[in-house]
C-alpha positions as CSV (number, residue, x, y, z in Angstrom):
1,M,13.0,-74.8,-59.2
2,N,16.7,-75.4,-59.2
3,K,19.1,-74.5,-56.4
4,E,20.1,-71.2,-57.8
5,D,16.4,-70.1,-58.2
6,L,15.7,-71.3,-54.7
7,A,18.5,-69.3,-53.3
8,T,17.1,-66.2,-55.1
9,E,13.6,-66.8,-53.6
10,V,15.0,-67.4,-50.1
11,A,17.0,-64.2,-50.4
12,K,13.9,-62.2,-51.2
13,V,12.1,-63.6,-48.2
14,V,14.8,-63.2,-45.6
15,G,15.9,-59.8,-47.0
16,K,19.4,-60.7,-48.0
17,K,21.0,-59.9,-51.3
18,K,23.0,-63.2,-51.3
19,V,22.3,-66.4,-49.5
20,A,25.4,-68.6,-48.8
21,K,25.4,-71.7,-50.9
22,D,26.4,-74.0,-48.0
23,A,23.4,-72.7,-46.0
24,I,21.1,-73.7,-48.9
25,D,22.8,-77.1,-49.1
26,C,22.4,-77.7,-45.4
27,A,18.7,-76.6,-45.5
28,L,18.0,-78.7,-48.6
29,E,19.4,-81.7,-47.0
30,V,17.1,-81.3,-44.0
31,V,14.0,-81.0,-46.2
32,K,14.9,-83.1,-49.1
33,K,12.7,-86.0,-48.4
34,K,9.7,-83.9,-47.3
35,S,9.9,-81.7,-50.4
36,K,9.2,-84.6,-52.6
37,V,6.0,-85.1,-50.9
38,L,4.9,-81.6,-49.9
39,G,6.3,-79.6,-52.8
40,M,9.0,-77.0,-53.3
41,K,6.9,-74.2,-51.7
42,V,6.9,-76.1,-48.4
43,A,10.6,-76.7,-48.7
44,L,11.1,-73.0,-49.3
45,A,9.1,-72.2,-46.2
46,A,11.2,-74.7,-44.2
47,I,14.5,-73.3,-45.5
48,V,13.3,-69.7,-44.6
49,A,12.5,-70.9,-41.1
50,V,15.9,-72.5,-40.7
51,L,17.7,-69.4,-41.9
52,N,15.7,-67.1,-39.7
53,F,16.6,-69.3,-36.7
54,G,20.2,-69.0,-37.7
55,N,19.9,-65.3,-38.0
56,Q,18.4,-65.1,-34.6
57,A,21.3,-67.2,-33.2
58,V,23.8,-64.9,-34.8
59,A,22.0,-61.9,-33.5
60,A,21.9,-63.4,-30.0
61,S,25.6,-64.1,-30.2
62,A,26.4,-60.6,-31.4
63,A,24.3,-59.2,-28.5
64,G,26.2,-61.3,-26.0
65,A,29.5,-60.1,-27.5
66,N,28.4,-56.5,-27.3
67,E,27.3,-57.0,-23.7
68,W,30.7,-58.5,-22.8
69,E,32.5,-55.6,-24.4
70,S,30.3,-53.2,-22.4
71,T,31.3,-55.2,-19.2
72,I,35.0,-54.8,-20.1
73,A,34.5,-51.0,-20.7
74,A,32.8,-50.7,-17.4
75,A,35.6,-52.7,-15.7
76,K,38.2,-50.3,-17.2
77,R,36.2,-47.4,-15.7
78,E,36.3,-49.0,-12.3
79,G,40.0,-49.2,-12.7
80,K,41.0,-52.0,-10.4
81,V,40.1,-55.4,-8.9
82,V,41.1,-56.4,-5.3
83,V,42.1,-60.1,-4.8
84,I,43.1,-61.8,-1.6
85,G,45.0,-64.9,-2.2
86,P,47.5,-67.4,-0.7
87,Q,51.0,-66.5,0.4
88,G,54.0,-66.9,-1.9
89,N,55.6,-65.0,-4.7
90,E,54.7,-67.4,-7.5
91,T,51.0,-67.5,-6.7
92,R,50.9,-63.7,-6.4
93,E,52.5,-63.4,-9.9
94,A,50.1,-66.0,-11.4
95,L,47.2,-64.1,-10.0
96,T,48.3,-60.7,-11.2
97,E,50.8,-60.4,-14.0
98,G,49.0,-62.2,-16.9
99,F,45.8,-60.3,-16.2
100,Q,47.7,-57.1,-15.9
101,R,49.3,-57.6,-19.3
102,K,46.0,-58.3,-21.0
103,Y,44.0,-55.5,-19.2
104,P,46.6,-52.8,-18.3
105,E,43.8,-50.4,-17.6
106,I,42.5,-52.6,-14.7
107,K,45.0,-52.7,-11.8
108,V,45.1,-55.9,-9.7
109,E,45.6,-55.2,-6.0
110,H,46.7,-58.5,-4.4
111,G,47.1,-59.3,-0.8
112,G,48.5,-62.6,0.5
113,I,47.3,-64.0,3.8
114,A,47.2,-67.4,5.6
115,G,43.7,-69.1,5.5
116,A,43.1,-69.0,9.3
117,Q,43.7,-65.2,9.4
118,L,41.3,-64.4,6.6
119,P,37.8,-64.7,8.2
120,P,38.5,-62.4,11.2
121,K,39.9,-59.8,8.9
122,L,37.1,-59.9,6.4
123,L,34.3,-60.2,8.9
124,A,35.7,-57.2,10.9
125,E,35.6,-55.1,7.6
126,Q,32.1,-56.2,6.8
127,R,30.8,-55.4,10.3
128,S,32.2,-51.9,9.8
129,E,30.5,-51.8,6.4
130,L,33.9,-51.6,4.6
131,Y,33.8,-53.6,1.4
132,S,37.3,-53.5,-0.1
133,V,37.7,-57.0,-1.5
134,D,36.3,-58.4,-4.8
135,L,37.6,-62.0,-4.9
136,L,39.0,-64.6,-2.5
137,V,41.4,-67.3,-3.6
138,L,41.5,-69.7,-0.7
139,G,41.0,-73.1,0.8
140,T,37.6,-74.7,1.2
141,T,37.8,-75.1,4.9
142,T,38.2,-71.3,5.4
143,A,35.3,-70.6,3.1
144,I,32.9,-73.3,4.4
145,N,33.6,-73.0,8.1
146,G,34.6,-69.3,8.4
147,L,32.6,-67.4,5.7
148,L,29.7,-69.3,4.4
149,P,27.7,-69.8,7.6
150,V,27.8,-66.1,8.4
151,K,26.8,-65.1,4.8
152,A,30.1,-63.3,4.2
153,V,30.2,-64.6,0.7
154,I,27.6,-64.6,-2.1
155,P,27.0,-66.8,-5.2
156,I,29.8,-66.7,-7.7
157,K,27.8,-67.8,-10.7
158,P,26.3,-64.4,-11.5
159,F,29.9,-63.2,-12.1
160,M,30.8,-66.1,-14.4
161,V,29.5,-64.5,-17.5
162,G,32.4,-64.0,-19.9
163,P,33.4,-66.2,-22.9
164,N,35.7,-68.4,-20.9
165,T,33.2,-69.1,-18.1
166,A,30.2,-69.6,-20.4
167,D,31.5,-72.9,-21.6
168,A,32.2,-75.6,-19.0
169,S,32.9,-78.4,-21.6
170,V,36.7,-78.0,-21.2
171,W,36.5,-78.7,-17.4
172,L,36.6,-82.0,-15.7
173,N,33.4,-84.0,-16.3
174,K,32.3,-81.1,-18.5
175,K,31.2,-78.9,-15.7
176,F,32.5,-76.6,-13.0
177,S,33.2,-78.2,-9.7
178,F,32.0,-76.7,-6.5
179,A,33.0,-77.5,-2.9
180,D,29.7,-76.4,-1.3
181,D,26.7,-78.6,-1.4
182,A,24.5,-75.9,-3.1
183,G,27.0,-75.7,-6.0
184,Q,26.8,-71.9,-5.9
185,Y,29.5,-70.3,-3.8
186,I,32.9,-72.0,-4.0
187,V,34.2,-72.9,-7.4
188,L,37.3,-75.1,-7.7
189,M,40.2,-74.4,-10.0
190,S,42.5,-77.3,-8.9
191,V,42.3,-80.5,-6.9
192,Y,45.2,-82.8,-6.2
193,I,46.3,-85.7,-4.1
194,Q,47.8,-84.2,-1.0
195,P,51.3,-85.3,-0.1
196,P,51.3,-86.9,3.3
197,F,54.1,-84.7,4.6
198,V,57.2,-82.7,3.7
199,Y,60.6,-84.2,4.3
200,N,64.3,-83.3,4.2
201,T,65.8,-85.0,1.2
202,T,69.2,-85.4,2.9
203,M,67.7,-87.2,6.0
204,I,65.1,-89.5,4.6
205,S,64.9,-91.6,1.4
206,A,61.9,-91.2,-1.0
207,K,60.6,-94.7,-0.2
208,E,61.5,-95.1,3.5
209,I,58.0,-94.7,4.8
210,T,55.2,-96.8,3.3
211,A,52.4,-96.3,5.8
212,W,51.2,-93.7,8.3
213,K,51.6,-96.2,11.0
214,D,55.3,-96.3,10.3
215,L,55.5,-92.9,12.1
216,L,54.5,-94.6,15.4
217,A,57.9,-96.4,15.5
218,P,60.2,-95.2,18.3
219,K,62.8,-93.9,15.8
220,W,60.4,-91.0,15.0
221,K,59.8,-89.9,18.6
222,G,60.7,-86.2,18.9
223,K,61.4,-86.0,15.2
224,L,58.0,-84.9,13.8
225,A,56.5,-81.5,13.3
226,V,52.9,-80.8,12.3
227,R,50.9,-77.8,11.3
228,D,48.4,-77.3,14.1
229,P,45.6,-79.7,13.1
230,R,43.0,-77.7,15.0
231,L,43.2,-74.9,12.4
232,A,42.3,-74.8,8.7
233,G,45.2,-76.1,6.6
234,G,47.2,-79.2,5.7
235,G,47.4,-80.4,9.3
236,L,43.6,-80.5,9.7
237,A,43.2,-82.0,6.3
238,N,45.5,-84.9,7.3
239,A,43.8,-85.3,10.7
240,T,40.5,-85.5,8.9
241,F,41.9,-88.3,6.7
242,W,43.2,-90.2,9.7
243,Y,39.9,-89.8,11.6
244,A,37.8,-91.0,8.6
245,S,40.1,-93.8,7.5
246,P,39.0,-97.3,8.7
247,K,42.7,-98.3,8.7
248,L,43.7,-95.5,11.1
249,G,40.9,-93.8,13.0
250,K,40.9,-92.4,16.5
251,E,43.4,-94.9,17.9
252,F,46.1,-93.9,15.5
253,I,45.6,-90.2,16.3
254,K,45.8,-90.9,20.0
255,K,49.0,-92.9,19.7
256,L,50.6,-90.4,17.4
257,F,50.1,-87.4,19.7
258,A,50.5,-89.3,23.0
259,S,53.8,-91.1,22.2
260,Q,55.7,-89.2,19.6
261,E,56.4,-85.8,21.2
262,I,55.2,-83.9,18.2
263,T,56.1,-80.2,17.8
264,M,53.2,-78.1,16.5
265,S,53.3,-74.8,14.6
266,R,50.8,-72.5,13.0
267,D,53.4,-71.0,10.6
268,D,54.1,-72.7,7.3
269,R,57.5,-71.0,6.9
270,Q,58.6,-72.1,10.4
271,L,57.7,-75.7,9.6
272,L,59.7,-75.5,6.4
273,N,62.6,-74.0,8.2
274,Y,62.5,-76.9,10.7
275,V,62.8,-79.4,7.9
276,G,65.2,-77.4,5.6
277,Q,67.6,-76.8,8.5
278,R,67.5,-80.4,9.6
279,K,65.9,-79.7,13.0
280,Y,63.1,-82.2,12.0
281,P,63.2,-84.6,9.1
282,I,59.4,-84.5,8.7
283,A,56.7,-81.8,8.8
284,I,53.1,-82.8,8.3
285,G,50.8,-80.2,6.7
286,P,52.8,-77.2,5.6
287,S,51.9,-75.4,2.4
288,E,52.7,-77.5,-0.7
289,V,53.0,-74.3,-2.8
290,L,55.6,-72.9,-0.4
291,T,57.4,-76.2,-0.3
292,K,57.7,-76.2,-4.1
293,E,58.9,-72.6,-4.1
294,W,61.6,-73.4,-1.4
295,A,62.7,-76.5,-3.2
296,L,63.3,-74.6,-6.4
297,K,65.5,-72.2,-4.4
298,G,67.7,-75.2,-3.4
299,V,66.3,-75.9,0.1
300,P,66.5,-79.7,0.7
301,V,62.7,-80.1,1.1
302,D,60.3,-82.1,-1.0
303,R,56.7,-83.4,-0.9
304,Y,56.5,-87.1,-0.1
305,N,54.9,-89.4,-2.7
306,P,51.3,-90.2,-1.5
307,E,51.1,-93.3,-3.8
308,G,53.4,-95.2,-1.5
309,M,51.1,-95.0,1.6
310,Q,49.2,-98.2,2.3
311,E,46.2,-96.5,3.9
312,G,45.4,-94.6,0.7
313,A,45.3,-90.8,0.1
314,L,43.1,-87.8,0.2
315,T,42.5,-85.1,-2.4
316,T,42.3,-81.5,-1.6
317,A,41.8,-78.2,-3.3
318,G,44.6,-76.6,-1.3
319,N,44.2,-72.9,-2.0
320,G,42.6,-73.5,-5.4
321,A,39.1,-72.3,-4.7
322,L,37.4,-69.0,-5.6
323,C,34.5,-67.2,-3.9
324,V,33.1,-63.7,-3.9
325,P,32.7,-61.7,-0.6
326,R,29.6,-59.8,0.0
327,N,29.3,-56.4,-1.9
328,P,32.3,-56.6,-4.1
329,P,33.3,-53.0,-4.9
330,H,34.3,-53.5,-8.5
331,P,31.7,-55.9,-9.9
332,N,32.5,-55.5,-13.6
333,A,36.3,-55.8,-13.1
334,L,35.5,-58.9,-11.0
335,K,33.6,-60.5,-13.9
336,V,36.5,-59.8,-16.3
337,Y,39.1,-61.1,-13.7
338,I,37.2,-64.3,-13.1
339,D,36.8,-64.9,-16.8
340,Y,40.6,-64.4,-17.2
341,I,41.7,-66.6,-14.3
342,L,39.4,-69.4,-15.5
343,S,40.7,-69.1,-19.1
344,K,43.3,-71.5,-20.5
345,Q,46.0,-68.9,-20.1
346,G,45.0,-68.0,-16.6
347,Q,44.8,-71.6,-15.5
348,T,48.1,-72.4,-17.1
349,E,49.8,-69.6,-15.1
350,W,48.0,-70.8,-11.9
351,S,48.9,-74.4,-12.5
352,K,52.6,-73.7,-13.1
353,A,52.8,-71.5,-10.0
354,I,51.4,-74.1,-7.7
355,G,52.9,-77.1,-9.5
356,L,49.5,-78.8,-9.6
357,A,47.0,-79.8,-12.3
358,S,44.1,-77.6,-13.1
359,L,40.6,-79.0,-13.4
360,R,40.5,-77.4,-16.8
361,Q,41.4,-80.3,-19.1
362,D,43.1,-78.3,-21.9
363,V,45.8,-76.9,-19.6
364,P,49.2,-78.6,-19.9
365,R,50.4,-80.9,-17.2
366,D,54.0,-81.5,-18.2
367,H,55.2,-79.5,-15.1
368,V,53.1,-81.5,-12.6
369,D,54.3,-84.5,-10.6
370,E,52.4,-87.5,-11.9
371,H,51.7,-88.8,-8.3
372,L,49.8,-85.6,-7.5
373,I,47.2,-86.0,-10.2
374,P,44.1,-87.9,-9.1
375,K,43.6,-91.1,-11.2
376,E,40.3,-92.1,-12.8
377,G,38.7,-95.1,-11.0
378,V,40.6,-94.6,-7.8
379,Q,38.7,-93.7,-4.6
380,Y,40.0,-90.8,-2.6
381,L,38.8,-89.0,0.5
382,D,37.7,-85.7,-1.1
383,S,38.6,-83.5,1.9
384,H,37.7,-80.3,0.2
385,L,34.0,-81.1,-0.1
386,E,31.5,-79.6,2.3
387,R,30.6,-82.9,4.0
388,Y,34.2,-83.6,5.0
389,V,34.9,-80.0,5.9
390,N,31.9,-80.1,8.3
391,M,33.4,-83.3,9.7
392,R,36.4,-81.3,10.7
393,N,34.5,-79.7,13.6
394,E,34.1,-83.1,15.0
395,V,37.8,-83.9,14.3
396,V,38.9,-80.7,16.1
397,E,36.7,-81.5,19.1
398,F,38.4,-84.9,19.3
399,L,41.8,-83.4,18.9
400,N,41.1,-81.0,21.8
401,T,40.6,-83.9,24.1
402,I,44.1,-85.2,23.2
403,I,46.2,-82.1,22.6
404,G,44.3,-79.5,24.7
405,R,42.8,-76.2,23.6
């Protein structure tokens, strides 16, 4: 029996009028050796099995595509998705405009809020059985300390069902990264090396400070501002790094706050105003995203290069984490939104807005400062992971003994 006759016989069995020549070639290659021993009838049976398996795979794929189309249709009927994200115009645009163009029938309602203000607001709504929010874009400290322990968020994986979230191979280490130990609740979009501080570019040179301990010098007394390190944010992330670093530790923290007359603020914009208006040359912990936004507007502020610090550096997710609050009111629109925001297009928009690299490896990085991208083979303190976030409670207790409550 030649190949053409074999194709005809296979077509009869599988119920097709025409069997693709390349499919026959592939199947013949698989059974070539066995057919010499077992005969052409066995080869025919093997080919039929291969083709039936392929038909099943195609059918399953088609079913999946149909299910996704049904999800999109249901999302359009829901009509909107409500997202709470970080402050700043660029991040708001990144989280809304691209999705709105692709899915004009699904309105994105976006609210910007500082991380420390989110848990009280969300928990008050949930206690009143008001469920208005579908997705949170936030920092991991807020999620792990403020929301996860009181079960205000639910697993995100059941909402990652679209074509862009079904395949993790394009993400770092070919998997989605989670901040929580369970690997269920807090998925990460971006991780970066946190700049040690923000500085006024007209008052300090880019290489003037080479170690955290340099800030203990008398010349910096009364010239440092810090985001309150007892609250979630960049101030606490840095304090956790100091606390955990064998080169710094508790003694450094004591000396810094006892001798340098540090000004504290809970307002990122106030800290950037301090630096931009030359009131303080350095602010530790304000929002990197707002810093980038202000710098692009001509304010003389910039993020200090962490590679120049002798004690090493920490990585953080900043506000680059996603989690789902309990009882999202628009579950189908949420699935479609998550699929979009984790797509190449969605991540490109997010990455450009924050000026930081996405964990999705096919997203361009030509707009990202090289010193903010974690390097392979280099050890960092991953401050966004649950074990370090939990350490922050210990850090805050220690800070309270120095700063007061």
